[in-house]
C-alpha positions as CSV (number, residue, x, y, z in Angstrom):
1,M,5.6,18.5,15.3
2,P,3.0,21.3,13.5
3,L,0.2,19.0,11.5
4,F,-0.6,20.6,8.1
5,L,-4.2,21.1,6.8
6,Y,-4.0,21.5,3.1
7,P,-4.2,24.5,1.6
8,N,-5.9,24.0,-1.3
9,P,-9.7,23.9,-2.2
10,I,-11.4,21.0,-2.2
11,K,-15.6,20.2,-3.5
12,T,-17.4,21.6,-1.4
13,L,-18.0,19.1,1.6
14,L,-21.3,21.9,3.2
15,P,-23.4,24.0,1.5
16,S,-21.5,27.5,2.2
17,S,-18.3,26.2,4.3
18,S,-15.0,25.6,2.1
19,F,-12.8,22.4,4.0
20,R,-9.0,21.8,4.2
21,F,-7.8,18.8,5.4
22,R,-4.8,17.6,6.2
23,S,-1.7,15.2,3.9
24,S,-0.9,12.3,4.9
25,I,-0.1,12.1,9.2
26,R,3.5,11.0,10.4
27,S,3.2,12.6,13.8
28,L,0.8,14.6,16.1
29,L,1.1,18.6,16.0
30,S,1.2,20.6,19.2
31,S,1.6,23.4,18.3
32,S,-0.8,27.0,17.8
33,Y,-2.6,28.0,15.0
34,K,-3.8,31.0,13.3
35,F,-7.1,29.8,11.1
36,S,-6.5,31.7,7.4
37,P,-8.7,31.4,4.5
38,S,-4.8,31.1,2.8
39,K,-2.7,28.9,5.7
40,S,-2.9,25.3,6.2
41,I,-4.8,24.8,10.5
42,C,-2.5,22.8,13.2
43,I,-5.2,21.1,14.6
44,D,-5.3,17.2,16.0
45,P,-6.4,17.1,19.9
46,C,-6.2,14.0,21.3
47,R,-4.7,12.0,18.8
48,R,-1.9,9.2,18.9
49,P,1.4,11.1,17.5
50,R,3.1,8.8,14.3
51,S,6.7,10.1,15.2
52,S,8.7,12.9,16.5
53,T,11.2,13.0,13.7
54,T,8.9,12.8,10.8
55,T,9.1,15.7,9.1
56,M,6.8,16.4,5.4
57,T,9.3,17.0,2.1
58,T,7.3,15.2,-0.6
59,T,4.8,17.1,-2.6
60,L,1.3,16.0,-0.9
61,K,-1.6,15.1,-2.9
62,P,-4.0,18.3,-3.5
63,S,-6.7,17.0,-0.7
64,A,-6.8,14.2,1.4
65,I,-11.1,14.3,0.7
66,G,-12.0,13.4,-2.9
67,G,-14.9,11.3,-4.3
68,G,-15.8,8.1,-2.9
69,G,-13.5,6.8,-0.5
70,G,-10.7,6.4,-2.7
71,G,-7.7,4.8,-2.5
72,G,-9.4,1.9,-4.5
73,G,-7.8,-0.1,-7.5
74,G,-5.2,0.4,-9.6
75,G,-1.5,1.6,-8.7
76,G,-0.5,4.8,-7.6
77,G,-2.6,7.1,-6.7
78,A,-0.8,8.1,-3.6
79,A,2.5,9.2,-5.4
80,V,3.0,12.7,-7.3
81,V,5.8,12.5,-9.3
82,D,7.6,16.0,-10.5
83,N,6.3,16.8,-14.1
84,A,10.1,17.3,-14.5
85,E,10.9,13.0,-14.6
86,G,10.1,11.3,-17.7
87,I,7.1,9.3,-18.6
88,A,9.2,6.1,-17.7
89,R,10.0,6.7,-14.5
90,R,6.1,8.4,-14.1
91,F,4.9,5.3,-15.3
92,W,6.7,3.1,-13.1
93,I,5.8,4.6,-9.4
94,K,2.3,4.7,-11.1
95,F,1.6,1.7,-11.4
96,R,4.0,0.5,-8.7
97,K,1.2,-1.9,-7.2
98,E,1.7,-4.6,-10.5
99,S,5.3,-4.7,-9.8
100,T,4.8,-5.6,-6.0
101,L,2.0,-8.0,-7.0
102,A,4.6,-9.5,-9.7
103,L,7.3,-9.9,-6.7
104,Y,4.6,-11.3,-4.2
105,T,4.3,-14.3,-6.8
106,P,4.6,-17.9,-5.6
107,F,7.1,-18.6,-8.7
108,V,9.2,-15.0,-7.4
109,V,9.2,-16.2,-3.6
110,C,9.5,-19.8,-4.8
111,L,12.4,-18.8,-7.1
112,A,14.1,-16.1,-4.3
113,S,14.4,-18.8,-2.2
114,G,15.9,-21.4,-3.8
115,N,13.5,-24.3,-3.6
116,L,11.7,-23.7,-6.6
117,K,10.9,-26.8,-8.5
118,L,14.2,-27.3,-11.3
119,D,11.6,-28.8,-13.4
120,T,9.6,-26.2,-12.8
121,F,12.4,-23.3,-13.5
122,R,13.2,-25.4,-16.7
123,Q,9.7,-24.6,-18.1
124,Y,9.9,-21.3,-17.3
125,I,13.2,-20.8,-19.0
126,A,11.6,-22.5,-22.0
127,Q,8.7,-20.2,-21.9
128,D,11.1,-16.9,-21.4
129,V,13.3,-18.8,-24.7
130,H,9.8,-17.6,-26.8
131,F,9.0,-14.4,-24.7
132,L,12.9,-13.4,-25.6
133,K,13.1,-13.8,-29.5
134,A,9.8,-12.1,-29.8
135,F,11.5,-9.2,-27.9
136,A,14.2,-9.2,-29.4
137,Q,12.4,-8.7,-32.8
138,A,9.3,-5.7,-31.3
139,Y,13.3,-4.2,-31.0
140,E,14.5,-4.8,-34.7
141,L,10.6,-3.6,-35.9
142,A,11.3,0.1,-33.5
143,E,14.6,0.3,-34.6
144,E,13.9,0.7,-38.2
145,C,11.1,3.5,-37.4
146,A,13.1,5.2,-35.0
147,D,14.1,8.2,-37.2
148,D,16.9,10.1,-34.8
149,D,20.5,8.0,-35.2
150,D,21.8,8.4,-31.7
151,A,18.1,6.1,-31.2
152,K,18.5,3.6,-33.7
153,A,21.9,2.7,-32.0
154,G,20.7,2.8,-28.9
155,I,17.7,0.0,-29.6
156,S,20.3,-1.9,-32.2
157,Q,22.4,-2.1,-29.3
158,L,20.2,-3.1,-26.2
159,R,18.4,-5.9,-29.6
160,R,22.3,-7.3,-29.0
161,S,21.9,-7.7,-24.9
162,V,18.7,-10.0,-25.7
163,L,20.3,-12.1,-27.7
164,E,23.3,-12.2,-25.4
165,E,20.6,-13.1,-23.0
166,L,19.4,-15.7,-25.3
167,K,22.7,-17.3,-25.4
168,M,22.9,-17.0,-20.9
169,H,18.9,-19.6,-21.5
170,D,21.3,-21.8,-24.1
171,S,23.7,-22.2,-21.3
172,F,20.8,-23.6,-18.8
173,A,19.7,-26.5,-21.1
174,Q,23.2,-27.8,-22.0
175,E,23.5,-27.7,-18.0
176,W,20.7,-30.2,-18.6
177,G,21.5,-32.3,-21.6
178,A,18.3,-31.4,-23.3
179,D,16.8,-28.9,-24.9
180,V,13.6,-27.4,-23.1
181,V,12.7,-25.5,-26.0
182,K,12.0,-27.8,-28.3
183,E,10.0,-30.0,-26.3
184,S,7.8,-27.4,-25.2
185,T,5.2,-25.0,-26.7
186,L,3.6,-21.6,-25.8
187,N,1.1,-21.7,-22.3
188,A,-1.6,-19.6,-23.6
189,A,0.5,-17.0,-21.1
190,T,3.7,-16.6,-23.0
191,L,1.7,-16.2,-26.6
192,K,-0.9,-13.2,-25.3
193,Y,2.5,-11.6,-24.1
194,T,3.9,-11.9,-27.7
195,D,1.8,-11.0,-29.7
196,F,0.5,-7.8,-27.4
197,L,4.3,-6.5,-28.1
198,L,5.1,-7.7,-31.7
199,A,1.2,-6.0,-32.8
200,T,2.4,-2.9,-30.8
201,A,5.5,-2.6,-33.0
202,S,3.6,-3.8,-35.9
203,G,1.2,-0.7,-35.4
204,K,-2.4,-2.6,-34.2
205,V,-2.3,0.1,-31.9
206,E,-5.4,2.5,-31.7
207,G,-4.5,5.6,-34.0
208,M,-1.8,3.7,-36.0
209,K,-0.9,2.4,-39.4
210,G,1.8,-0.8,-40.4
211,P,5.2,0.7,-40.3
212,G,4.9,0.3,-44.3
213,K,2.5,2.9,-44.1
214,L,3.6,5.2,-42.1
215,A,4.3,8.1,-44.3
216,T,6.3,10.5,-42.0
217,P,9.5,10.6,-40.1
218,F,6.5,11.4,-36.8
219,E,4.5,8.7,-37.3
220,K,7.3,6.5,-37.4
221,T,8.8,7.9,-34.4
222,K,5.5,7.8,-32.7
223,L,5.4,4.2,-33.1
224,A,9.1,3.5,-31.4
225,A,7.8,5.4,-28.5
226,Y,4.5,2.6,-28.6
227,T,7.1,0.0,-29.1
228,L,9.1,1.2,-25.9
229,G,6.7,2.0,-23.6
230,A,5.7,-1.9,-24.8
231,M,8.6,-3.3,-23.7
232,T,10.5,-1.5,-21.0
233,P,7.7,-3.0,-18.0
234,C,9.7,-6.1,-19.1
235,M,12.9,-4.1,-19.2
236,R,12.4,-2.4,-15.4
237,L,10.7,-5.0,-13.4
238,Y,13.2,-7.7,-14.3
239,A,16.1,-5.2,-12.7
240,F,13.9,-4.4,-10.1
241,I,13.3,-8.1,-9.6
242,G,17.0,-9.7,-9.6
243,K,17.9,-6.8,-7.4
244,E,15.6,-7.2,-4.4
245,L,16.4,-11.0,-4.6
246,Q,20.0,-10.5,-5.0
247,A,19.9,-8.2,-1.5
248,L,18.3,-11.7,0.1
249,L,21.2,-14.0,-0.8
250,D,23.0,-15.2,2.4
251,S,26.7,-15.4,2.0
252,K,26.5,-18.1,4.4
253,E,25.1,-20.2,2.0
254,S,27.8,-22.0,-0.2
255,S,25.5,-21.2,-3.5
256,H,22.1,-20.7,-5.0
257,P,20.4,-23.3,-7.0
258,Y,19.6,-20.2,-9.3
259,Q,22.6,-17.6,-8.3
260,K,23.3,-17.1,-12.4
261,W,20.3,-16.0,-12.8
262,I,20.0,-13.6,-10.2
263,D,23.1,-12.7,-10.9
264,N,22.3,-12.1,-14.7
265,Y,19.1,-9.8,-13.6
266,S,21.4,-7.8,-10.9
267,C,23.9,-6.7,-12.5
268,E,25.4,-3.5,-13.5
269,D,25.2,-4.1,-17.6
270,Y,21.3,-5.5,-17.0
271,Q,20.2,-2.2,-14.7
272,A,22.2,-0.1,-17.3
273,S,20.7,-2.0,-20.1
274,A,16.9,-1.0,-17.8
275,L,18.2,2.7,-17.5
276,Q,18.8,2.7,-21.1
277,T,15.7,1.5,-22.5
278,E,13.8,4.1,-20.1
279,D,16.4,7.1,-21.2
280,L,15.3,5.8,-24.9
281,L,11.1,5.8,-24.0
282,D,11.6,9.4,-22.8
283,K,13.5,10.5,-25.7
284,L,11.2,9.0,-28.3
285,S,8.2,10.9,-26.1
286,V,9.3,14.1,-25.6
287,S,7.6,15.3,-29.2
288,L,4.2,13.6,-28.3
289,T,0.9,14.8,-27.5
290,G,-1.3,14.1,-23.9
291,E,-3.8,11.7,-26.0
292,E,-0.3,9.8,-27.5
293,L,0.9,9.6,-23.9
294,D,-2.1,8.2,-22.5
295,I,-1.7,5.3,-25.2
296,I,1.6,4.6,-24.1
297,E,0.8,5.1,-20.4
298,K,-2.0,2.2,-21.1
299,L,0.7,0.1,-23.1
300,Y,2.7,0.0,-20.3
301,H,0.2,-0.9,-17.8
302,Q,-1.1,-4.0,-20.1
303,A,2.8,-4.8,-20.2
304,M,2.6,-5.3,-16.7
305,K,-0.2,-6.7,-16.0
306,L,1.1,-9.6,-18.9
307,E,3.9,-10.2,-16.6
308,I,2.4,-10.9,-13.7
309,E,-0.1,-13.4,-15.8
310,F,3.5,-14.6,-17.1
311,F,5.0,-15.4,-13.5
312,C,1.8,-16.8,-12.4
313,A,1.1,-19.3,-15.6
314,Q,4.3,-21.5,-14.7
315,P,3.6,-25.3,-13.7
316,L,4.2,-24.9,-9.6
317,V,4.3,-28.5,-8.3
318,Q,5.0,-27.7,-4.8
319,Q,3.4,-26.1,-1.2
320,T,3.9,-22.7,-1.4
321,V,3.1,-20.0,1.7
322,V,1.9,-17.1,-0.6
323,P,-1.0,-16.1,-1.5
324,L,-2.5,-16.8,2.1
325,S,-5.7,-17.2,0.6
326,K,-4.8,-20.7,-1.1
327,N,-2.0,-21.7,1.4
328,H,-5.4,-21.4,4.2
329,N,-7.0,-24.5,4.8
330,L,-10.4,-23.5,5.2
331,V,-11.7,-26.8,5.7
332,E,-9.5,-26.6,9.0
333,H,-9.4,-23.3,9.9
334,G,-11.4,-19.5,9.6
335,F,-10.0,-16.8,8.7
336,M,-10.5,-13.4,10.5
337,L,-9.1,-10.4,9.8
338,F,-8.9,-7.4,11.9
339,S,-7.7,-3.6,11.0
340,D,-7.5,-0.5,12.8
341,F,-8.9,3.2,10.9
342,D,-6.7,6.4,11.5
343,L,-3.7,6.5,9.3
344,T,-4.0,2.4,8.4
345,C,-6.3,2.6,6.0
346,T,-7.0,6.5,6.1
347,V,-4.7,9.4,4.6
348,V,-6.0,11.9,7.7
349,D,-6.2,11.1,11.2
350,S,-10.2,11.2,11.8
351,S,-9.8,13.6,14.7
352,A,-8.9,16.4,12.1
353,I,-11.8,16.1,9.8
354,L,-14.7,16.4,13.4
355,A,-12.1,19.0,14.5
356,E,-12.7,20.8,11.2
357,I,-16.2,20.2,11.0
358,A,-17.1,21.4,14.2
359,I,-14.7,24.6,13.3
360,V,-16.1,25.5,9.8
361,T,-20.2,24.9,11.3
362,A,-19.6,26.9,14.6
363,P,-21.3,30.3,15.5
364,K,-18.6,33.0,14.9
365,S,-20.2,35.0,17.9
366,D,-22.8,34.5,21.2
367,Y,-25.5,36.5,19.2
368,S,-28.6,34.5,17.8
369,Q,-27.9,30.9,19.0
370,P,-31.1,29.5,19.2
371,E,-32.6,28.3,22.5
372,N,-33.6,24.6,21.4
373,Q,-30.7,24.0,20.1
374,N,-26.7,22.9,22.6
375,V,-25.0,26.3,23.2
376,R,-21.9,26.0,21.1
377,M,-18.5,28.1,21.5
378,P,-17.6,30.7,19.1
379,S,-15.6,29.1,16.0
380,A,-12.4,31.8,17.4
381,D,-13.0,30.4,21.4
382,L,-13.6,26.4,19.8
383,R,-9.9,27.2,17.2
384,N,-8.2,28.4,20.1
385,T,-9.6,25.5,22.5
386,W,-8.6,22.5,20.1
387,G,-4.8,24.5,19.7
388,V,-5.0,24.1,23.9
389,L,-6.1,20.4,23.3
390,S,-3.9,19.1,21.2
391,S,-0.9,21.0,22.2
392,Q,-1.4,19.3,25.4
393,Y,-2.3,16.0,24.2
394,T,0.7,16.1,22.0
395,E,3.0,17.2,25.2
396,E,1.8,14.5,28.4
397,H,1.7,12.0,25.3
398,E,5.1,11.9,24.3
399,Q,6.2,11.9,28.1
400,C,4.2,9.1,28.9
401,I,6.0,7.4,26.1
402,E,9.4,8.0,27.6
403,G,7.9,7.0,30.8
404,I,7.3,3.3,29.1
405,L,10.7,4.0,27.8
406,L,13.1,4.2,30.8
407,T,11.8,0.7,32.5
408,E,14.5,-1.5,31.5
409,K,15.2,-2.9,27.9
410,V,14.5,-6.3,27.4
411,E,16.3,-9.0,25.8
412,R,13.7,-11.5,24.8
413,F,10.3,-11.2,23.7
414,N,8.6,-9.8,26.9
415,Y,4.2,-9.6,26.3
416,E,3.0,-9.0,29.4
417,G,6.0,-5.9,30.5
418,L,4.2,-4.5,27.9
419,H,0.8,-5.3,28.1
420,K,1.6,-3.5,31.7
421,A,3.6,-0.8,30.3
422,L,0.6,-0.1,27.8
423,E,-1.8,-0.1,30.4
424,Q,0.0,3.7,31.5
425,L,-0.7,4.5,27.9
426,S,-4.6,4.0,28.1
427,N,-4.9,5.6,31.3
428,F,-3.8,8.5,29.3
429,E,-5.8,8.0,26.4
430,K,-8.9,8.2,28.9
431,K,-7.9,11.1,30.5
432,A,-7.2,12.9,26.8
433,N,-10.6,11.7,25.3
434,S,-12.8,12.6,28.3
435,R,-10.6,16.7,28.7
436,V,-12.1,16.9,24.4
437,I,-15.7,15.1,26.3
438,E,-15.4,18.5,29.2
439,S,-14.5,21.1,26.6
440,G,-17.2,21.1,24.8
441,V,-15.8,21.0,21.3
442,L,-17.3,18.1,20.1
443,K,-20.7,19.6,20.4
444,G,-23.5,20.1,18.0
445,L,-21.8,18.5,15.1
446,N,-24.6,17.1,12.2
447,L,-25.1,13.6,11.9
448,E,-25.1,14.8,7.7
449,D,-21.9,16.8,7.6
450,I,-20.1,13.6,9.4
451,K,-21.6,11.0,6.5
452,R,-20.6,13.8,4.6
453,A,-17.1,14.0,5.1
454,G,-16.9,10.1,5.5
455,E,-17.9,9.7,2.0
456,R,-15.1,12.3,0.8
457,L,-12.6,10.8,2.8
458,I,-9.5,9.6,0.8
459,L,-8.5,6.2,2.0
460,Q,-4.9,4.7,1.5
461,D,-4.3,3.5,-2.0
462,G,-5.1,0.0,-2.3
463,C,-6.8,-0.3,0.9
464,T,-10.6,-0.2,-0.8
465,A,-10.0,-2.3,-3.7
466,F,-8.5,-5.4,-1.1
467,F,-11.1,-5.1,1.8
468,Q,-13.9,-5.2,-2.0
469,N,-11.3,-8.0,-3.2
470,I,-11.4,-9.9,0.5
471,I,-15.3,-9.3,1.0
472,K,-15.3,-11.1,-3.0
473,N,-13.7,-13.8,-2.5
474,K,-16.6,-16.6,-0.9
475,N,-13.6,-19.4,-0.4
476,M,-11.9,-16.8,2.5
477,N,-15.2,-16.8,3.6
478,A,-13.9,-14.0,5.6
479,N,-14.7,-12.3,8.8
480,V,-13.5,-8.6,8.9
481,H,-13.7,-6.4,11.8
482,V,-12.2,-2.1,12.2
483,L,-10.9,-1.5,15.4
484,S,-10.7,2.2,16.3
485,Y,-9.8,4.8,18.5
486,C,-12.0,7.4,16.5
487,W,-14.5,9.0,18.1
488,C,-17.2,8.4,15.4
489,G,-18.0,5.3,14.5
490,D,-20.6,6.8,12.1
491,L,-17.7,8.8,10.0
492,I,-15.7,5.2,9.5
493,R,-18.9,3.7,8.2
494,S,-19.6,6.4,5.6
495,A,-16.0,6.1,4.3
496,F,-16.1,2.2,4.3
497,S,-20.0,2.2,2.5
498,S,-19.0,4.7,-0.4
499,G,-16.6,2.1,-1.3
500,G,-19.5,-0.6,-1.2
501,L,-18.2,-2.2,1.8
502,G,-21.3,-1.5,5.1
503,V,-20.4,-5.0,5.5
504,L,-17.3,-4.8,7.7
505,N,-17.0,-4.6,11.5
506,I,-16.8,-1.2,12.7
507,H,-16.0,-1.8,16.2
508,A,-14.6,2.3,17.5
509,N,-16.4,4.7,20.0
510,E,-20.2,6.7,18.7
511,F,-21.3,10.1,18.9
512,V,-24.5,10.5,21.7
513,Y,-26.7,13.1,19.8
514,E,-30.0,14.8,19.9
515,N,-32.3,15.5,17.2
516,S,-29.3,14.3,14.5
517,I,-26.6,16.9,16.4
518,S,-23.7,15.9,18.9
519,T,-24.3,16.5,22.6
520,G,-20.6,16.8,22.7
521,E,-20.7,13.2,25.0
522,I,-19.0,10.3,23.3
523,L,-19.9,6.4,24.3
524,K,-16.6,5.1,24.4
525,K,-16.0,1.9,23.7
526,V,-12.3,1.8,22.5
527,E,-10.3,4.1,24.2
528,S,-7.2,2.8,24.7
529,P,-4.6,0.0,23.5
530,I,-5.9,-2.3,26.3
531,D,-9.1,-1.5,25.3
532,K,-8.5,-2.3,21.6
533,V,-6.9,-6.2,22.3
534,Q,-9.7,-6.8,24.8
535,S,-12.6,-6.4,21.8
536,F,-10.1,-8.2,19.3
537,N,-9.3,-11.2,22.4
538,D,-13.5,-11.1,22.8
539,I,-14.5,-11.4,18.9
540,R,-12.1,-13.3,18.3
541,K,-14.3,-16.3,21.5
542,A,-17.4,-15.7,20.2
543,S,-17.0,-16.2,16.7
544,T,-19.6,-18.9,16.5
545,S,-17.8,-20.8,14.1
546,N,-16.7,-24.1,15.7
547,K,-13.0,-24.1,13.3
548,K,-10.4,-22.5,14.6
549,N,-9.3,-19.2,13.3
550,L,-6.1,-17.9,11.6
551,T,-6.0,-13.9,12.2
552,V,-4.3,-10.9,10.6
553,Y,-4.1,-7.8,12.1
554,I,-3.1,-4.4,9.4
555,G,-2.4,-1.6,12.0
556,D,0.1,1.3,12.6
557,S,0.4,2.8,15.6
558,V,1.1,2.1,19.9
559,G,-2.3,1.5,20.2
560,D,-2.2,-1.6,17.5
561,L,0.6,-3.1,19.2
562,L,-0.9,-5.2,21.3
563,C,-3.5,-6.7,19.0
564,L,-0.6,-7.1,16.5
565,L,1.4,-9.4,18.7
566,E,-1.9,-11.5,19.5
567,A,-2.9,-12.0,15.9
568,D,-1.5,-14.9,14.4
569,V,-0.4,-12.2,12.0
570,G,0.8,-9.3,12.8
571,I,1.1,-6.5,9.9
572,V,3.0,-3.1,10.8
573,I,1.8,-0.6,8.0
574,G,3.9,3.0,7.5
575,T,6.7,4.6,9.7
576,S,5.9,5.3,13.3
577,S,8.8,5.2,15.7
578,S,6.8,5.3,18.4
579,L,5.2,2.0,17.9
580,R,9.0,0.7,17.1
581,R,10.8,2.4,20.5
582,V,8.2,0.8,22.2
583,G,8.2,-2.9,20.4
584,S,11.8,-2.4,20.0
585,H,11.8,-1.9,24.3
586,F,10.4,-5.0,25.2
587,G,12.4,-7.8,22.2
588,V,9.6,-7.0,20.1
589,S,11.0,-7.4,15.7
590,F,10.2,-5.5,13.3
591,V,11.0,-7.8,10.0
592,P,9.8,-6.8,6.2
593,L,7.2,-8.7,5.1
594,F,8.8,-10.0,1.8
595,P,12.0,-11.1,3.0
596,S,10.4,-12.8,5.7
597,L,8.3,-15.0,3.6
598,V,11.3,-15.9,1.2
599,K,12.9,-17.1,4.3
600,K,9.6,-19.6,5.6
601,Q,9.7,-20.5,1.9
602,K,12.8,-22.0,2.3
603,E,11.9,-23.6,5.3
604,C,8.6,-25.0,3.7
605,V,8.0,-28.6,4.2
606,E,5.3,-30.4,1.9
607,G,2.6,-31.3,3.4
608,S,2.9,-29.0,6.6
609,S,0.5,-27.3,8.4
610,S,0.4,-22.9,8.4
611,S,3.6,-22.2,10.4
612,W,1.7,-18.5,11.3
613,K,1.5,-18.1,15.2
614,G,0.3,-15.0,17.5
615,L,2.9,-13.9,20.1
616,S,5.5,-14.8,18.6
617,G,7.5,-11.6,18.9
618,I,7.4,-11.1,15.1
619,L,5.9,-8.5,13.5
620,Y,5.8,-8.1,9.3
621,T,6.9,-4.5,8.0
622,V,5.3,-3.3,5.0
623,S,5.0,0.6,3.3
624,T,2.0,-0.3,1.1
625,W,-1.2,-2.1,0.6
626,A,0.1,-3.6,-2.4
627,E,1.9,-5.5,-0.2
628,I,-0.8,-6.7,1.8
629,H,-3.4,-7.6,-1.0
630,S,-0.2,-9.4,-2.7
631,F,0.5,-11.4,0.3
632,I,-3.0,-12.4,1.5
633,L,-4.7,-12.8,-1.5
634,G,-2.0,-12.5,-4.4
635,P,-2.2,-11.8,-8.3
């Protein structure tokens, strides 16, 4: 399947060259290509395919190369949303990291498992009653400001729904025979959240007057929109969590202790109320300027963060499985984190970047090449050679995978059988690399060009921030390693250094240089699945700590399978079909991370040690780095 590079212009990488890099890759391209300033280039020799069935239908970022390593902080950089969508939907997608952090909080995981201590739930309900009263008051103030009759009616209906929700909370108190609300006071997180809501609804927003001073209908509508912007995240987040928890309820169990709570927030009525709130926010925001919409975005984001703080403030007096950093006993165990690079951390495969540098910097003809410089093939020949290598690699890789799958499928996890099968793939990868070296396509690349490309390489959304926080967390004292097939370790080091992550341990192949110009040779260190797992085990054995290490490996491809399984916690990011086909063939189970954590929490016994063990045959799947961050580090 063809692999498309960006046709959009990007920041200049080389003084006189225009670069274009691919969108997120889930399959290797095999077709030949033509180079044209107005067309995409199909290049990807000697890299593993992601999926033979994946197609790209989403709108993509304008470039896979941007500023400073990218993918850093908040939510949503990787999502591109159709401008025709309302702002409520756009903000929800943009701040999806925060929704994930909320879902993975210890309180929500314990609630989902059903083993949340009753006293903790009582305290939560008491705080939520205080919050809902402020929420209803904010709706009332928004209704007064709304100029449109339909909007007023909609807000009034939503306010009545909140009052019904308060009745549900009253029913909890009746069941327990105590008025927990009167017995409790607002904690700091609840007070901060309610103050924020009421301040917003009262017009205490940048550039706003108080409700009594609003002179025009437009000013009133704007304040109503601001208020809805601060309230919508709560509605959508609870609707999201309700649905997630409802999906995990076991029909075989007689009852879940918090079934009533889950039913309330997953039911059609509540889902409709959340959608109605979003629709009202969209309607009230139609006439606002870009600057005013930016204010709503800030209010929305702040509300999401306050929701997380609200969940985290609930008093837990029990052992939890999340976050791993707090559950992990550092007195008894060390912590080692391993990660793949290409398409685990990056948006594009590194081979495409190296290919583009080679093509753009290649001479247009054989004429006038300096005698003291490595002779390079002309750019046109280089493009054709890359195309041939890419096509050959893709075809043979698929044949290799299909050959592995021709063996008898096992019922139980068989690591030895998988290891032996991947020896075939390892032999293929090494032969493919030898073809690349012999072809001379990697000859003549300037080290500074490679470093510059690495510095501008965009990483997956949230990847950089995760590693930054891991390094900053002194309590974890994490030993972090990146294992990669990448031909050029300098590219990886530059990508991470631009995000202040020069301290990471990089294990990859290396270009050989003469006077900072690549000779076309590769210093081979990690070429295959077998090489990777050997390096993984060597690093573990070489650890200077006398403590037993808890190991986590993050990867996305068949080449990561053995390392993922050897680690105590193997996390699969992405949707590689080859990885799942081969793994499943040898009895590997792929299970979503969040439901697995809820199950582990349900089985968690106070005082018990970690239940994470390698070679269990179970790998945990995630779709974003936000899930990895939430699981390991928490909010």
